[in-house]
C-alpha positions in Angstrom: -1.6 -127.7 157.3 -1.6 -125.1 160.1 -0.7 -125.4 163.8 -2.1 -123.7 167.0 1.1 -124.3 168.9 3.9 -124.8 166.3 6.6 -124.8 169.0 5.6 -128.4 169.9 6.9 -129.5 166.4 10.4 -129.4 168.0 9.4 -132.6 169.7 10.1 -134.3 166.4 13.7 -134.1 167.3 12.8 -137.1 169.6 12.9 -139.4 166.6 16.7 -139.5 167.1 16.1 -141.5 170.3 14.7 -144.8 168.8 17.3 -144.4 166.0 20.1 -144.3 168.5 18.7 -147.2 170.5 18.4 -149.4 167.4 22.0 -148.5 166.3 23.5 -149.3 169.7 21.4 -152.3 170.5 23.2 -155.5 169.7 21.2 -158.6 170.4 23.4 -161.4 171.7 23.0 -164.8 170.1 21.5 -167.8 171.9 24.0 -170.2 173.5 23.1 -173.9 173.1 25.1 -176.4 175.0 26.0 -179.5 173.0 28.1 -182.5 173.9 30.2 -182.4 170.7 30.5 -180.3 167.5 31.8 -183.3 165.6 28.5 -184.0 163.8 27.6 -180.2 163.2 28.0 -178.9 159.7 27.9 -175.3 158.4 24.6 -174.3 156.7 23.1 -171.2 155.1 20.7 -169.3 157.2 18.1 -166.6 156.3 17.3 -165.7 159.9 19.7 -162.8 159.9 18.0 -161.2 156.9 14.6 -161.6 158.5 15.9 -160.1 161.7 17.2 -156.9 160.1 13.9 -156.4 158.2 11.8 -156.8 161.4 13.9 -154.3 163.3 13.7 -151.7 160.6 9.9 -152.0 160.7 10.0 -151.6 164.4 12.2 -148.5 164.1 9.8 -146.9 161.6 6.8 -147.6 163.8 8.5 -145.9 166.8 9.5 -142.9 164.6 5.9 -142.7 163.4 4.6 -142.7 167.0 6.8 -139.7 167.9 5.8 -137.9 164.7 2.1 -138.4 165.4 2.4 -137.3 169.0 4.2 -134.1 168.0 1.4 -133.2 165.5 -1.3 -133.8 168.2 0.6 -131.6 170.7 1.0 -128.8 168.2 -2.7 -128.7 167.5 -2.6 -129.5 163.8 -5.5 -128.3 161.7 -6.2 -127.1 158.2 -8.9 -124.9 156.6 -11.2 -127.1 154.7 -11.4 -126.5 151.0 -15.2 -126.1 151.1 -15.0 -123.4 153.7 -17.2 -120.5 152.7 -14.4 -118.1 153.5 -12.8 -119.1 150.2 -15.2 -117.1 148.1 -15.4 -114.0 150.3 -13.3 -110.8 150.3 -11.5 -110.3 153.6 -11.2 -106.8 155.0 -9.0 -106.1 158.0 -8.6 -103.1 160.3 -4.8 -102.6 160.1 -4.6 -101.6 163.8 -5.4 -105.2 164.7 -2.2 -106.5 163.0 -0.2 -104.7 165.6 -1.9 -106.6 168.4 0.2 -109.7 169.5 -2.8 -111.8 170.5 -4.2 -111.7 166.9 -0.9 -112.6 165.1 -1.8 -116.3 164.7 -5.3 -115.5 163.4 -4.0 -113.3 160.7 -1.2 -115.7 159.9 -3.9 -118.3 159.2 -5.6 -115.9 156.8 -2.4 -115.1 154.9 -3.3 -117.7 152.2 -6.3 -115.5 151.3 -6.3 -112.2 149.6 -7.1 -109.4 152.1 -7.6 -105.7 151.9 -7.3 -102.7 154.2 -10.8 -102.0 155.6 -10.2 -98.2 155.7 -9.2 -97.9 152.1 -11.2 -100.6 150.3 -14.2 -98.3 150.1 -13.6 -94.6 149.2 -15.4 -92.6 151.8 -14.4 -89.1 152.7 -14.4 -88.4 155.5 -13.9 -91.9 156.8 -17.2 -93.2 158.1 -17.8 -96.9 159.0 -21.5 -96.6 158.6 -20.9 -95.5 155.0 -18.5 -98.4 154.5 -21.1 -100.9 155.7 -23.7 -99.4 153.4 -21.3 -99.5 150.4 -20.5 -103.2 151.1 -24.2 -103.9 151.3 -24.7 -102.3 147.9 -22.4 -104.9 146.4 -25.0 -107.7 146.8 -23.1 -110.0 144.4 -20.1 -110.2 146.7 -19.5 -111.7 150.2 -17.3 -110.0 152.8 -15.6 -111.0 156.0 -14.6 -108.0 158.1 -12.2 -108.0 161.0 -12.6 -104.7 162.9 -11.8 -103.0 166.2 -15.0 -100.9 165.8 -13.4 -97.5 166.5 -16.0 -95.3 168.1 -14.7 -92.1 166.5 -15.1 -93.5 162.9 -18.8 -94.3 163.2 -20.0 -90.8 162.3 -22.9 -90.8 160.0 -26.4 -92.3 159.9 -26.6 -95.8 161.4 -27.4 -98.6 159.0 -28.2 -102.3 159.6 -25.5 -104.9 158.8 -26.4 -106.4 155.4 -26.6 -110.2 154.9 -23.5 -110.3 152.6 -21.2 -108.9 155.3 -19.9 -111.0 158.2 -18.5 -108.5 160.8 -16.1 -109.9 163.4 -15.3 -107.6 166.3 -11.8 -107.9 167.8 -11.2 -105.4 170.7 -7.8 -103.6 171.0 -5.7 -103.9 174.2 -5.4 -101.2 176.8 -3.1 -98.3 175.6 -1.3 -95.6 177.6 0.0 -92.6 175.6 1.0 -89.0 175.9 -1.8 -86.7 174.7 0.3 -83.5 174.8 2.6 -81.3 176.9 2.6 -77.5 177.4 4.4 -74.9 179.5 2.2 -72.9 181.8 4.7 -70.9 183.8 8.4 -70.2 183.7 9.5 -73.4 185.4 6.4 -75.6 185.1 5.2 -78.0 182.4 1.9 -79.8 182.2 2.0 -83.4 180.8 -1.3 -84.9 179.7 -1.5 -88.7 179.6 -4.3 -90.7 178.1 -5.3 -94.3 178.8 -7.9 -96.0 176.5 -9.5 -99.3 176.1 -12.7 -100.5 174.3 -14.9 -98.8 176.9 -13.3 -95.6 178.1 -10.8 -92.8 177.3 -9.3 -91.4 180.4 -7.2 -88.2 180.5 -4.9 -87.3 183.4 -2.7 -84.3 183.9 0.6 -84.1 185.7 2.7 -81.1 186.6 6.5 -81.2 186.6 9.2 -78.6 187.2 10.9 -78.0 183.9 14.4 -77.2 185.3 14.5 -80.6 187.2 13.5 -82.8 184.3 16.1 -85.5 183.6 16.5 -87.7 180.5 14.2 -90.3 182.1 11.1 -89.1 183.9 8.4 -91.1 185.7 5.0 -89.7 184.9 1.7 -91.4 185.9 3.4 -94.8 186.5 5.3 -94.9 183.1 8.9 -93.9 182.2 9.1 -91.2 179.6 12.2 -89.9 177.8 12.8 -86.2 177.9 14.8 -84.5 175.1 15.8 -81.1 176.5 17.5 -80.0 173.3 14.5 -80.8 171.2 12.1 -79.6 173.9 10.0 -82.7 173.7 8.9 -85.9 175.5 9.4 -89.3 173.8 7.3 -92.4 174.7 6.5 -95.6 172.7 7.8 -94.2 169.5 6.0 -90.8 169.7 7.8 -87.5 170.0 5.5 -84.9 171.7 6.8 -81.3 171.6 6.1 -79.0 174.6 3.8 -76.3 173.4 3.3 -72.9 174.9 0.2 -72.1 177.0 -2.6 -71.1 174.8 -4.2 -67.6 175.1 -8.0 -67.6 174.5 -10.1 -64.5 174.0 -13.6 -64.8 175.4 -16.5 -62.3 175.1 -19.3 -62.6 177.6 -22.6 -61.1 176.3 -25.3 -60.9 179.0 -28.7 -59.4 179.9 -29.4 -57.7 183.3 -31.0 -60.9 184.5 -27.7 -62.8 184.2 -25.5 -60.1 185.8 -24.8 -62.3 188.9 -23.8 -65.2 186.7 -21.2 -63.0 185.0 -19.3 -62.7 188.3 -19.0 -66.5 188.7 -17.9 -66.9 185.0 -15.2 -64.3 185.6 -14.1 -66.2 188.7 -13.9 -69.4 186.7 -11.8 -67.7 184.0 -9.3 -66.5 186.7 -9.2 -70.0 188.3 -8.5 -71.6 184.9 -5.7 -69.1 184.2 -4.2 -69.7 187.6 -4.3 -73.5 187.1 -2.1 -73.1 184.0 -4.4 -74.9 181.6 -4.7 -71.8 179.4 -4.7 -68.0 179.7 -8.2 -66.5 179.3 -8.7 -62.8 178.4 -12.3 -62.1 179.3 -14.3 -59.2 177.8 -17.8 -58.5 179.2 -20.6 -56.5 177.4 -24.4 -56.2 177.8 -26.6 -57.3 174.9 -27.8 -53.7 174.6 -24.3 -52.5 174.0 -23.1 -55.4 171.9 -21.1 -54.6 168.8 -20.0 -57.5 166.6 -16.3 -58.2 167.3 -14.2 -61.3 166.8 -13.3 -63.7 169.7 -12.3 -67.3 170.1 -15.3 -68.0 172.3 -18.6 -66.2 173.0 -20.7 -66.8 176.2 -24.3 -65.9 175.5 -26.3 -65.2 178.7 -29.6 -64.1 177.4 -33.0 -65.6 176.6 -32.8 -64.0 173.1 -31.5 -65.8 170.1 -27.7 -65.5 169.9 -26.5 -62.7 167.6 -22.9 -63.8 167.4 -21.0 -66.2 165.1 -18.3 -68.6 165.9 -17.9 -70.9 169.0 -20.8 -70.0 171.3 -21.7 -71.3 174.8 -25.4 -71.1 175.6 -27.0 -71.2 179.1 -30.5 -72.0 180.2 -33.2 -74.7 179.9 -34.9 -72.7 177.1 -32.2 -73.7 174.6 -32.1 -77.3 176.1 -35.8 -77.8 175.6 -35.7 -76.3 172.1 -33.0 -78.9 171.2 -31.9 -77.1 168.0 -28.2 -76.0 167.8 -25.8 -74.9 165.2 -22.5 -76.9 164.8 -20.5 -74.5 166.9 -23.0 -74.0 169.7 -22.6 -75.7 173.0 -25.2 -75.9 175.8 -24.7 -75.7 179.5 -28.3 -76.3 180.8 -27.8 -74.9 184.2 -27.3 -71.3 185.5 -23.8 -70.3 186.8 -25.4 -69.0 189.9 -25.7 -70.7 193.4 -29.3 -69.4 193.7 -30.3 -71.7 190.9 -27.6 -74.4 190.8 -25.9 -76.7 193.3 -22.3 -76.0 194.3 -21.5 -79.5 193.0 -22.3 -78.5 189.4 -20.7 -75.1 189.9 -17.4 -76.6 191.1 -17.2 -78.6 187.9 -17.9 -75.6 185.6 -14.2 -74.5 185.2 -13.2 -78.0 184.1 -16.1 -78.2 181.7 -15.0 -74.9 180.1 -11.4 -76.1 179.8 -12.6 -79.2 178.0 -14.4 -77.0 175.5 -11.5 -74.7 175.0 -8.9 -77.4 174.5 -11.0 -80.0 172.7 -9.1 -79.6 169.4 -5.6 -78.8 170.8 -4.4 -82.4 171.1 -7.0 -84.0 168.8 -4.4 -85.8 166.7 -3.0 -87.9 169.5 -6.5 -88.6 171.0 -7.8 -89.8 167.6 -4.8 -92.0 167.0 -5.0 -93.9 170.3 -8.7 -93.6 171.2 -9.6 -97.3 171.5 -13.2 -96.9 172.5 -15.4 -99.1 170.3 -19.0 -99.4 169.2 -20.7 -102.4 170.8 -20.8 -105.2 168.1 -24.4 -105.8 169.0 -25.3 -102.5 167.4 -24.1 -103.8 164.1 -26.1 -107.0 164.1 -29.2 -107.4 162.0 -32.1 -109.8 162.7 -30.5 -112.5 160.5 -26.9 -112.1 161.7 -25.6 -115.3 163.5 -24.9 -114.9 167.2 -21.3 -115.9 166.7 -19.0 -115.8 163.7 -15.6 -117.2 164.3 -12.8 -118.6 162.2 -12.9 -122.0 164.0 -16.1 -122.9 162.2 -14.0 -123.1 159.0 -11.2 -125.3 160.5 -10.8 -129.0 160.4 -9.2 -130.2 163.6 -6.9 -133.1 162.9 -6.8 -134.4 166.5 -9.9 -136.6 165.9 -7.9 -138.4 163.2 -4.5 -138.4 164.7 -5.4 -139.8 168.1 -7.0 -143.1 166.7 -4.1 -143.4 164.3 -1.6 -143.0 167.2 -3.2 -145.8 169.2 -3.4 -148.1 166.2 0.3 -147.6 165.5 1.1 -148.0 169.2 -0.7 -151.4 169.3 1.1 -152.6 166.1 4.4 -151.5 167.6 3.8 -153.4 170.8 2.8 -156.6 168.9 5.9 -156.5 166.7 8.1 -155.7 169.7 6.7 -158.6 171.7 7.4 -161.0 168.8 10.9 -159.9 168.4 11.4 -159.3 172.2 12.6 -155.8 171.6 
């Protein structure tokens, strides 16, 4: 037997009340006035024995009433023995076990054997689409999956949810965390906070003077601990070291047609360096003079196919319409030139570049706390039920306990009326 609100079971302490009343209650005998006791003789009587038995029955009935009421208030139920969860393998996303609102759910599943969803099927790298496919290939088994549907783990080719898999989506709560921290001047530190839920991952940046940091610092509405000796921030169990400002080498390779664009790219590099996000060392060369040299990033401003290897930023609609890119190629489909592009897009260009440069710098923290999820409707096949919940496999005892409570109450009233208790 399981309970939705087990704290109401403390109401059973109330059984001490009728016990105390029955112990303290002494029923006075009837007084009968007679003229003389001369003709009265002592006789055996069984009324006392009958009286004790009836009061014990009344006491038991009242204790049973309190017991039944306590079970009703606690929401007593049990999983029926013929529930089809009995013959299924349960797979659980372990992140869900740290969410307080799902504790009672997983407690109710403790009687069944369960496995870690991320390790039950051996897929490297971890890909939920491959896990779904692998579970579907085991057609002789039935699976119940509880998952937060992490967006970053649905990587490969999409597959339909097979009939032998019941996938239950449970979203994670909103989470605020420190993405990273870095020094960008002698007395300045940049703290990057993240906030994520099932729909969005938001990144905010805050600057603080390093020399004025105390042991407790308010950043973005949260209190963060600062360990000056360890040169790190501490929040919610995570220790985030303060890294040095990254230095990025960029080569800009361009045709004569893009010469004006180069001036705006150079201005963007200087603005990024001044902002403290990173230091950019720019190198500019025409395609006719280009000699293969190493760099962290290449900016290719030409209608010809790129002749460089590594991280490459491409510009122009020609590449966008072609739609074929190598893994390390990134497209900006507008010209960095006010004659062709609105100032609104141009003003966002430096921030776009910074996101590209630093996309892997704090990837560990982002992946750890990224709570964006895949819409569960994308996992449903044509024969997947609209709702799959654990309540379909529960037997609620209230429908039995309430009638039993009223029957016992009626019997108790009848007995009490007869004994005038």
